[in-house]
PyMOL CGO cylinders between C-alpha atoms (Angstrom):
from pymol import cmd
from pymol.cgo import CYLINDER

trace = [
    CYLINDER, -0.03, 0.09, 0.03, 1.40, 3.49, -0.85, 0.3, 1, 1, 1, 1, 1, 1,
    CYLINDER, 1.40, 3.49, -0.85, 1.80, 5.87, 1.91, 0.3, 1, 1, 1, 1, 1, 1,
    CYLINDER, 1.80, 5.87, 1.91, -0.18, 9.14, 1.71, 0.3, 1, 1, 1, 1, 1, 1,
    CYLINDER, -0.18, 9.14, 1.71, 1.79, 12.38, 1.95, 0.3, 1, 1, 1, 1, 1, 1,
    CYLINDER, 1.79, 12.38, 1.95, 0.77, 15.77, 2.93, 0.3, 1, 1, 1, 1, 1, 1,
    CYLINDER, 0.77, 15.77, 2.93, 2.24, 19.07, 1.58, 0.3, 1, 1, 1, 1, 1, 1,
    CYLINDER, 2.24, 19.07, 1.58, 3.26, 21.31, 4.17, 0.3, 1, 1, 1, 1, 1, 1,
    CYLINDER, 3.26, 21.31, 4.17, 4.32, 24.91, 4.06, 0.3, 1, 1, 1, 1, 1, 1,
    CYLINDER, 4.32, 24.91, 4.06, 5.58, 26.95, 6.85, 0.3, 1, 1, 1, 1, 1, 1,
    CYLINDER, 5.58, 26.95, 6.85, 4.96, 30.78, 6.81, 0.3, 1, 1, 1, 1, 1, 1,
    CYLINDER, 4.96, 30.78, 6.81, 6.74, 32.83, 9.67, 0.3, 1, 1, 1, 1, 1, 1,
    CYLINDER, 6.74, 32.83, 9.67, 6.91, 36.51, 10.34, 0.3, 1, 1, 1, 1, 1, 1,
    CYLINDER, 6.91, 36.51, 10.34, 8.80, 38.62, 12.66, 0.3, 1, 1, 1, 1, 1, 1,
    CYLINDER, 8.80, 38.62, 12.66, 8.31, 42.39, 12.94, 0.3, 1, 1, 1, 1, 1, 1,
    CYLINDER, 8.31, 42.39, 12.94, 10.88, 44.49, 14.75, 0.3, 1, 1, 1, 1, 1, 1,
    CYLINDER, 10.88, 44.49, 14.75, 11.11, 48.09, 15.82, 0.3, 1, 1, 1, 1, 1, 1,
    CYLINDER, 11.11, 48.09, 15.82, 14.65, 49.71, 16.65, 0.3, 1, 1, 1, 1, 1, 1,
    CYLINDER, 14.65, 49.71, 16.65, 13.79, 52.92, 18.72, 0.3, 1, 1, 1, 1, 1, 1,
    CYLINDER, 13.79, 52.92, 18.72, 16.08, 55.79, 18.49, 0.3, 1, 1, 1, 1, 1, 1,
    CYLINDER, 16.08, 55.79, 18.49, 15.97, 59.09, 20.68, 0.3, 1, 1, 1, 1, 1, 1,
    CYLINDER, 15.97, 59.09, 20.68, 17.24, 61.90, 18.34, 0.3, 1, 1, 1, 1, 1, 1,
    CYLINDER, 17.24, 61.90, 18.34, 20.74, 63.20, 19.34, 0.3, 1, 1, 1, 1, 1, 1,
    CYLINDER, 20.74, 63.20, 19.34, 21.09, 67.13, 19.99, 0.3, 1, 1, 1, 1, 1, 1,
    CYLINDER, 21.09, 67.13, 19.99, 23.37, 67.15, 16.76, 0.3, 1, 1, 1, 1, 1, 1,
    CYLINDER, 23.37, 67.15, 16.76, 20.37, 65.91, 14.59, 0.3, 1, 1, 1, 1, 1, 1,
    CYLINDER, 20.37, 65.91, 14.59, 17.50, 68.01, 16.14, 0.3, 1, 1, 1, 1, 1, 1,
    CYLINDER, 17.50, 68.01, 16.14, 14.11, 66.81, 16.93, 0.3, 1, 1, 1, 1, 1, 1,
    CYLINDER, 14.11, 66.81, 16.93, 12.67, 66.74, 13.08, 0.3, 1, 1, 1, 1, 1, 1,
    CYLINDER, 12.67, 66.74, 13.08, 15.51, 64.74, 11.85, 0.3, 1, 1, 1, 1, 1, 1,
    CYLINDER, 15.51, 64.74, 11.85, 15.86, 61.10, 10.90, 0.3, 1, 1, 1, 1, 1, 1,
    CYLINDER, 15.86, 61.10, 10.90, 18.54, 60.07, 13.63, 0.3, 1, 1, 1, 1, 1, 1,
    CYLINDER, 18.54, 60.07, 13.63, 19.73, 56.48, 13.40, 0.3, 1, 1, 1, 1, 1, 1,
    CYLINDER, 19.73, 56.48, 13.40, 23.52, 56.88, 14.05, 0.3, 1, 1, 1, 1, 1, 1,
    CYLINDER, 23.52, 56.88, 14.05, 23.10, 56.31, 17.69, 0.3, 1, 1, 1, 1, 1, 1,
    CYLINDER, 23.10, 56.31, 17.69, 22.33, 52.85, 19.14, 0.3, 1, 1, 1, 1, 1, 1,
    CYLINDER, 22.33, 52.85, 19.14, 18.57, 52.14, 19.67, 0.3, 1, 1, 1, 1, 1, 1,
    CYLINDER, 18.57, 52.14, 19.67, 17.51, 52.70, 23.28, 0.3, 1, 1, 1, 1, 1, 1,
    CYLINDER, 17.51, 52.70, 23.28, 15.16, 49.52, 22.66, 0.3, 1, 1, 1, 1, 1, 1,
    CYLINDER, 15.16, 49.52, 22.66, 14.64, 46.87, 19.94, 0.3, 1, 1, 1, 1, 1, 1,
    CYLINDER, 14.64, 46.87, 19.94, 11.16, 45.25, 20.10, 0.3, 1, 1, 1, 1, 1, 1,
    CYLINDER, 11.16, 45.25, 20.10, 10.52, 42.10, 18.31, 0.3, 1, 1, 1, 1, 1, 1,
    CYLINDER, 10.52, 42.10, 18.31, 7.15, 40.48, 17.92, 0.3, 1, 1, 1, 1, 1, 1,
    CYLINDER, 7.15, 40.48, 17.92, 6.16, 37.44, 15.71, 0.3, 1, 1, 1, 1, 1, 1,
    CYLINDER, 6.16, 37.44, 15.71, 3.01, 36.47, 13.91, 0.3, 1, 1, 1, 1, 1, 1,
    CYLINDER, 3.01, 36.47, 13.91, 0.42, 38.37, 11.88, 0.3, 1, 1, 1, 1, 1, 1,
    CYLINDER, 0.42, 38.37, 11.88, -2.63, 37.52, 9.55, 0.3, 1, 1, 1, 1, 1, 1,
    CYLINDER, -2.63, 37.52, 9.55, -2.27, 37.30, 5.73, 0.3, 1, 1, 1, 1, 1, 1,
    CYLINDER, -2.27, 37.30, 5.73, -5.23, 39.15, 4.43, 0.3, 1, 1, 1, 1, 1, 1,
    CYLINDER, -5.23, 39.15, 4.43, -7.43, 37.82, 1.59, 0.3, 1, 1, 1, 1, 1, 1,
    CYLINDER, -7.43, 37.82, 1.59, -6.73, 40.67, -0.83, 0.3, 1, 1, 1, 1, 1, 1,
    CYLINDER, -6.73, 40.67, -0.83, -2.96, 40.44, -0.23, 0.3, 1, 1, 1, 1, 1, 1,
    CYLINDER, -2.96, 40.44, -0.23, -3.12, 36.66, -0.88, 0.3, 1, 1, 1, 1, 1, 1,
    CYLINDER, -3.12, 36.66, -0.88, -5.05, 37.10, -4.00, 0.3, 1, 1, 1, 1, 1, 1,
    CYLINDER, -5.05, 37.10, -4.00, -2.41, 39.80, -5.11, 0.3, 1, 1, 1, 1, 1, 1,
    CYLINDER, -2.41, 39.80, -5.11, 0.54, 37.50, -4.34, 0.3, 1, 1, 1, 1, 1, 1,
    CYLINDER, 0.54, 37.50, -4.34, -1.22, 34.78, -6.78, 0.3, 1, 1, 1, 1, 1, 1,
    CYLINDER, -1.22, 34.78, -6.78, -1.82, 37.46, -9.37, 0.3, 1, 1, 1, 1, 1, 1,
    CYLINDER, -1.82, 37.46, -9.37, 2.00, 38.67, -9.37, 0.3, 1, 1, 1, 1, 1, 1,
    CYLINDER, 2.00, 38.67, -9.37, 3.28, 35.12, -9.16, 0.3, 1, 1, 1, 1, 1, 1,
    CYLINDER, 3.28, 35.12, -9.16, 0.85, 33.55, -12.08, 0.3, 1, 1, 1, 1, 1, 1,
    CYLINDER, 0.85, 33.55, -12.08, 0.73, 36.54, -14.38, 0.3, 1, 1, 1, 1, 1, 1,
    CYLINDER, 0.73, 36.54, -14.38, 2.61, 39.66, -15.65, 0.3, 1, 1, 1, 1, 1, 1,
    CYLINDER, 2.61, 39.66, -15.65, 0.15, 41.91, -13.99, 0.3, 1, 1, 1, 1, 1, 1,
    CYLINDER, 0.15, 41.91, -13.99, -0.46, 43.22, -10.41, 0.3, 1, 1, 1, 1, 1, 1,
    CYLINDER, -0.46, 43.22, -10.41, 1.37, 45.81, -8.44, 0.3, 1, 1, 1, 1, 1, 1,
    CYLINDER, 1.37, 45.81, -8.44, 4.17, 44.27, -6.59, 0.3, 1, 1, 1, 1, 1, 1,
    CYLINDER, 4.17, 44.27, -6.59, 5.38, 44.92, -2.84, 0.3, 1, 1, 1, 1, 1, 1,
    CYLINDER, 5.38, 44.92, -2.84, 8.66, 46.12, -4.12, 0.3, 1, 1, 1, 1, 1, 1,
    CYLINDER, 8.66, 46.12, -4.12, 10.80, 49.30, -3.54, 0.3, 1, 1, 1, 1, 1, 1,
    CYLINDER, 10.80, 49.30, -3.54, 8.92, 51.37, -5.74, 0.3, 1, 1, 1, 1, 1, 1,
    CYLINDER, 8.92, 51.37, -5.74, 5.55, 50.28, -4.48, 0.3, 1, 1, 1, 1, 1, 1,
    CYLINDER, 5.55, 50.28, -4.48, 5.77, 49.01, -1.02, 0.3, 1, 1, 1, 1, 1, 1,
    CYLINDER, 5.77, 49.01, -1.02, 4.95, 50.98, 2.30, 0.3, 1, 1, 1, 1, 1, 1,
    CYLINDER, 4.95, 50.98, 2.30, 5.03, 49.84, 5.80, 0.3, 1, 1, 1, 1, 1, 1,
    CYLINDER, 5.03, 49.84, 5.80, 1.93, 51.07, 7.80, 0.3, 1, 1, 1, 1, 1, 1,
    CYLINDER, 1.93, 51.07, 7.80, 1.46, 51.79, 11.38, 0.3, 1, 1, 1, 1, 1, 1,
    CYLINDER, 1.46, 51.79, 11.38, -1.75, 52.93, 13.19, 0.3, 1, 1, 1, 1, 1, 1,
    CYLINDER, -1.75, 52.93, 13.19, -3.33, 53.09, 16.72, 0.3, 1, 1, 1, 1, 1, 1,
    CYLINDER, -3.33, 53.09, 16.72, -6.16, 50.91, 16.37, 0.3, 1, 1, 1, 1, 1, 1,
    CYLINDER, -6.16, 50.91, 16.37, -6.25, 47.57, 18.62, 0.3, 1, 1, 1, 1, 1, 1,
    CYLINDER, -6.25, 47.57, 18.62, -9.23, 46.00, 16.59, 0.3, 1, 1, 1, 1, 1, 1,
    CYLINDER, -9.23, 46.00, 16.59, -8.53, 42.44, 16.06, 0.3, 1, 1, 1, 1, 1, 1,
    CYLINDER, -8.53, 42.44, 16.06, -7.07, 41.17, 12.89, 0.3, 1, 1, 1, 1, 1, 1,
    CYLINDER, -7.07, 41.17, 12.89, -9.55, 39.75, 10.19, 0.3, 1, 1, 1, 1, 1, 1,
    CYLINDER, -9.55, 39.75, 10.19, -8.73, 38.31, 6.84, 0.3, 1, 1, 1, 1, 1, 1,
    CYLINDER, -8.73, 38.31, 6.84, -11.20, 40.55, 5.14, 0.3, 1, 1, 1, 1, 1, 1,
    CYLINDER, -11.20, 40.55, 5.14, -9.67, 43.83, 6.28, 0.3, 1, 1, 1, 1, 1, 1,
    CYLINDER, -9.67, 43.83, 6.28, -8.09, 45.95, 3.66, 0.3, 1, 1, 1, 1, 1, 1,
    CYLINDER, -8.09, 45.95, 3.66, -6.70, 48.75, 5.56, 0.3, 1, 1, 1, 1, 1, 1,
    CYLINDER, -6.70, 48.75, 5.56, -5.31, 49.86, 8.92, 0.3, 1, 1, 1, 1, 1, 1,
    CYLINDER, -5.31, 49.86, 8.92, -8.23, 50.07, 11.21, 0.3, 1, 1, 1, 1, 1, 1,
    CYLINDER, -8.23, 50.07, 11.21, -7.31, 53.56, 12.97, 0.3, 1, 1, 1, 1, 1, 1,
    CYLINDER, -7.31, 53.56, 12.97, -9.60, 56.23, 12.21, 0.3, 1, 1, 1, 1, 1, 1,
    CYLINDER, -9.60, 56.23, 12.21, -7.08, 59.19, 11.98, 0.3, 1, 1, 1, 1, 1, 1,
    CYLINDER, -7.08, 59.19, 11.98, -3.73, 58.05, 13.66, 0.3, 1, 1, 1, 1, 1, 1,
    CYLINDER, -3.73, 58.05, 13.66, -2.05, 56.03, 10.69, 0.3, 1, 1, 1, 1, 1, 1,
    CYLINDER, -2.05, 56.03, 10.69, 0.65, 56.38, 8.47, 0.3, 1, 1, 1, 1, 1, 1,
    CYLINDER, 0.65, 56.38, 8.47, 2.45, 54.72, 5.68, 0.3, 1, 1, 1, 1, 1, 1,
    CYLINDER, 2.45, 54.72, 5.68, 6.22, 55.19, 4.93, 0.3, 1, 1, 1, 1, 1, 1,
    CYLINDER, 6.22, 55.19, 4.93, 7.94, 54.20, 1.81, 0.3, 1, 1, 1, 1, 1, 1,
    CYLINDER, 7.94, 54.20, 1.81, 10.74, 51.48, 1.80, 0.3, 1, 1, 1, 1, 1, 1,
    CYLINDER, 10.74, 51.48, 1.80, 14.36, 52.34, 2.93, 0.3, 1, 1, 1, 1, 1, 1,
    CYLINDER, 14.36, 52.34, 2.93, 16.89, 52.30, -0.06, 0.3, 1, 1, 1, 1, 1, 1,
    CYLINDER, 16.89, 52.30, -0.06, 17.55, 48.71, -1.12, 0.3, 1, 1, 1, 1, 1, 1,
    CYLINDER, 17.55, 48.71, -1.12, 14.49, 47.27, 0.56, 0.3, 1, 1, 1, 1, 1, 1,
    CYLINDER, 14.49, 47.27, 0.56, 12.62, 45.02, 0.40, 0.3, 1, 1, 1, 1, 1, 1,
    CYLINDER, 12.62, 45.02, 0.40, 15.38, 42.35, 0.32, 0.3, 1, 1, 1, 1, 1, 1,
    CYLINDER, 15.38, 42.35, 0.32, 14.66, 38.86, -0.94, 0.3, 1, 1, 1, 1, 1, 1,
    CYLINDER, 14.66, 38.86, -0.94, 16.06, 35.87, -2.95, 0.3, 1, 1, 1, 1, 1, 1,
    CYLINDER, 16.06, 35.87, -2.95, 18.13, 34.62, -0.23, 0.3, 1, 1, 1, 1, 1, 1,
    CYLINDER, 18.13, 34.62, -0.23, 17.06, 32.42, 2.94, 0.3, 1, 1, 1, 1, 1, 1,
    CYLINDER, 17.06, 32.42, 2.94, 13.48, 31.89, 1.44, 0.3, 1, 1, 1, 1, 1, 1,
    CYLINDER, 13.48, 31.89, 1.44, 12.47, 35.26, 3.12, 0.3, 1, 1, 1, 1, 1, 1,
    CYLINDER, 12.47, 35.26, 3.12, 11.60, 38.93, 2.23, 0.3, 1, 1, 1, 1, 1, 1,
    CYLINDER, 11.60, 38.93, 2.23, 12.43, 41.67, 4.52, 0.3, 1, 1, 1, 1, 1, 1,
    CYLINDER, 12.43, 41.67, 4.52, 10.70, 45.21, 4.24, 0.3, 1, 1, 1, 1, 1, 1,
    CYLINDER, 10.70, 45.21, 4.24, 12.02, 48.26, 6.32, 0.3, 1, 1, 1, 1, 1, 1,
    CYLINDER, 12.02, 48.26, 6.32, 10.80, 51.84, 6.66, 0.3, 1, 1, 1, 1, 1, 1,
    CYLINDER, 10.80, 51.84, 6.66, 12.20, 54.57, 8.89, 0.3, 1, 1, 1, 1, 1, 1,
    CYLINDER, 12.20, 54.57, 8.89, 9.89, 56.79, 10.63, 0.3, 1, 1, 1, 1, 1, 1,
    CYLINDER, 9.89, 56.79, 10.63, 11.63, 60.20, 11.49, 0.3, 1, 1, 1, 1, 1, 1,
    CYLINDER, 11.63, 60.20, 11.49, 11.07, 62.68, 14.31, 0.3, 1, 1, 1, 1, 1, 1,
    CYLINDER, 11.07, 62.68, 14.31, 7.90, 64.20, 13.00, 0.3, 1, 1, 1, 1, 1, 1,
    CYLINDER, 7.90, 64.20, 13.00, 6.50, 60.99, 11.73, 0.3, 1, 1, 1, 1, 1, 1,
    CYLINDER, 6.50, 60.99, 11.73, 3.78, 58.70, 13.22, 0.3, 1, 1, 1, 1, 1, 1,
    CYLINDER, 3.78, 58.70, 13.22, 3.96, 60.20, 16.79, 0.3, 1, 1, 1, 1, 1, 1,
    CYLINDER, 3.96, 60.20, 16.79, 1.10, 58.23, 18.37, 0.3, 1, 1, 1, 1, 1, 1,
    CYLINDER, 1.10, 58.23, 18.37, 0.51, 54.72, 19.94, 0.3, 1, 1, 1, 1, 1, 1,
    CYLINDER, 0.51, 54.72, 19.94, 1.93, 52.08, 17.56, 0.3, 1, 1, 1, 1, 1, 1,
    CYLINDER, 1.93, 52.08, 17.56, -0.73, 49.34, 17.71, 0.3, 1, 1, 1, 1, 1, 1,
    CYLINDER, -0.73, 49.34, 17.71, -1.25, 47.79, 14.40, 0.3, 1, 1, 1, 1, 1, 1,
    CYLINDER, -1.25, 47.79, 14.40, 1.17, 47.13, 11.35, 0.3, 1, 1, 1, 1, 1, 1,
    CYLINDER, 1.17, 47.13, 11.35, 0.82, 46.25, 7.77, 0.3, 1, 1, 1, 1, 1, 1,
    CYLINDER, 0.82, 46.25, 7.77, 2.58, 45.94, 4.18, 0.3, 1, 1, 1, 1, 1, 1,
    CYLINDER, 2.58, 45.94, 4.18, 0.79, 47.83, 1.32, 0.3, 1, 1, 1, 1, 1, 1,
    CYLINDER, 0.79, 47.83, 1.32, 1.52, 48.35, -2.17, 0.3, 1, 1, 1, 1, 1, 1,
    CYLINDER, 1.52, 48.35, -2.17, 0.82, 51.84, -2.68, 0.3, 1, 1, 1, 1, 1, 1,
    CYLINDER, 0.82, 51.84, -2.68, 1.10, 55.19, -0.47, 0.3, 1, 1, 1, 1, 1, 1,
    CYLINDER, 1.10, 55.19, -0.47, -2.79, 55.23, -0.27, 0.3, 1, 1, 1, 1, 1, 1,
    CYLINDER, -2.79, 55.23, -0.27, -5.62, 52.76, -1.29, 0.3, 1, 1, 1, 1, 1, 1,
    CYLINDER, -5.62, 52.76, -1.29, -3.65, 49.91, -2.85, 0.3, 1, 1, 1, 1, 1, 1,
    CYLINDER, -3.65, 49.91, -2.85, -3.68, 46.45, -1.33, 0.3, 1, 1, 1, 1, 1, 1,
    CYLINDER, -3.68, 46.45, -1.33, -2.54, 45.47, 2.19, 0.3, 1, 1, 1, 1, 1, 1,
    CYLINDER, -2.54, 45.47, 2.19, -0.70, 42.10, 2.24, 0.3, 1, 1, 1, 1, 1, 1,
    CYLINDER, -0.70, 42.10, 2.24, -0.92, 41.44, 5.99, 0.3, 1, 1, 1, 1, 1, 1,
    CYLINDER, -0.92, 41.44, 5.99, -1.83, 43.04, 9.39, 0.3, 1, 1, 1, 1, 1, 1,
    CYLINDER, -1.83, 43.04, 9.39, -0.47, 42.59, 12.92, 0.3, 1, 1, 1, 1, 1, 1,
    CYLINDER, -0.47, 42.59, 12.92, -1.97, 44.10, 16.07, 0.3, 1, 1, 1, 1, 1, 1,
    CYLINDER, -1.97, 44.10, 16.07, 0.41, 44.32, 18.91, 0.3, 1, 1, 1, 1, 1, 1,
    CYLINDER, 0.41, 44.32, 18.91, 0.84, 47.32, 21.41, 0.3, 1, 1, 1, 1, 1, 1,
    CYLINDER, 0.84, 47.32, 21.41, 4.47, 48.51, 20.83, 0.3, 1, 1, 1, 1, 1, 1,
    CYLINDER, 4.47, 48.51, 20.83, 4.39, 51.77, 22.76, 0.3, 1, 1, 1, 1, 1, 1,
    CYLINDER, 4.39, 51.77, 22.76, 3.90, 55.39, 21.74, 0.3, 1, 1, 1, 1, 1, 1,
    CYLINDER, 3.90, 55.39, 21.74, 6.47, 57.14, 19.52, 0.3, 1, 1, 1, 1, 1, 1,
    CYLINDER, 6.47, 57.14, 19.52, 7.08, 60.70, 20.51, 0.3, 1, 1, 1, 1, 1, 1,
    CYLINDER, 7.08, 60.70, 20.51, 8.30, 63.86, 18.56, 0.3, 1, 1, 1, 1, 1, 1,
    CYLINDER, 8.30, 63.86, 18.56, 11.96, 63.62, 18.16, 0.3, 1, 1, 1, 1, 1, 1,
    CYLINDER, 11.96, 63.62, 18.16, 12.32, 59.91, 18.02, 0.3, 1, 1, 1, 1, 1, 1,
    CYLINDER, 12.32, 59.91, 18.02, 13.23, 57.96, 14.88, 0.3, 1, 1, 1, 1, 1, 1,
    CYLINDER, 13.23, 57.96, 14.88, 11.78, 54.25, 14.82, 0.3, 1, 1, 1, 1, 1, 1,
    CYLINDER, 11.78, 54.25, 14.82, 12.93, 51.86, 12.20, 0.3, 1, 1, 1, 1, 1, 1,
    CYLINDER, 12.93, 51.86, 12.20, 10.02, 49.18, 11.45, 0.3, 1, 1, 1, 1, 1, 1,
    CYLINDER, 10.02, 49.18, 11.45, 11.00, 46.08, 9.70, 0.3, 1, 1, 1, 1, 1, 1,
    CYLINDER, 11.00, 46.08, 9.70, 9.32, 42.90, 8.74, 0.3, 1, 1, 1, 1, 1, 1,
    CYLINDER, 9.32, 42.90, 8.74, 10.54, 39.36, 7.81, 0.3, 1, 1, 1, 1, 1, 1,
    CYLINDER, 10.54, 39.36, 7.81, 8.33, 36.83, 6.00, 0.3, 1, 1, 1, 1, 1, 1,
    CYLINDER, 8.33, 36.83, 6.00, 9.88, 33.51, 5.71, 0.3, 1, 1, 1, 1, 1, 1,
    CYLINDER, 9.88, 33.51, 5.71, 8.58, 30.54, 3.70, 0.3, 1, 1, 1, 1, 1, 1,
    CYLINDER, 8.58, 30.54, 3.70, 9.61, 26.83, 3.91, 0.3, 1, 1, 1, 1, 1, 1,
]
cmd.load_cgo(trace, "trace")
């Protein structure tokens, strides 16, 4: 008798926030990352959203679709603590939310079966409670790939926070 086998895919995410206090030389409005972070927060897991999954299949199986690449990708943060749901299409915050474009050379991909997105939020960006996170393929509208809800503190004026996301498949 032939053994039955099953296909298994493993999907792993890790979010990280490197939190920097701006030094006096940079001033409160600058992006200041040359000092060591005063805290690095790491948190795992998130929910892939229906629209994001469908967009991945479109990109993979056709020549169409807007990629989550350096030209189009944004990391978003907001202050909503509404639970993740696969049907969501945007961050749930009513007003306190912001999408930031990718840092130069991000996302990285093509090695270690993972992709890494990274955006830097400067001294005047997203100064509110960071409770929700997502990857988008446009500065507004577009498609949200995933969403994570996790209370990560309140960013205040004069701080630079670097947000990154690793998604690994195996």
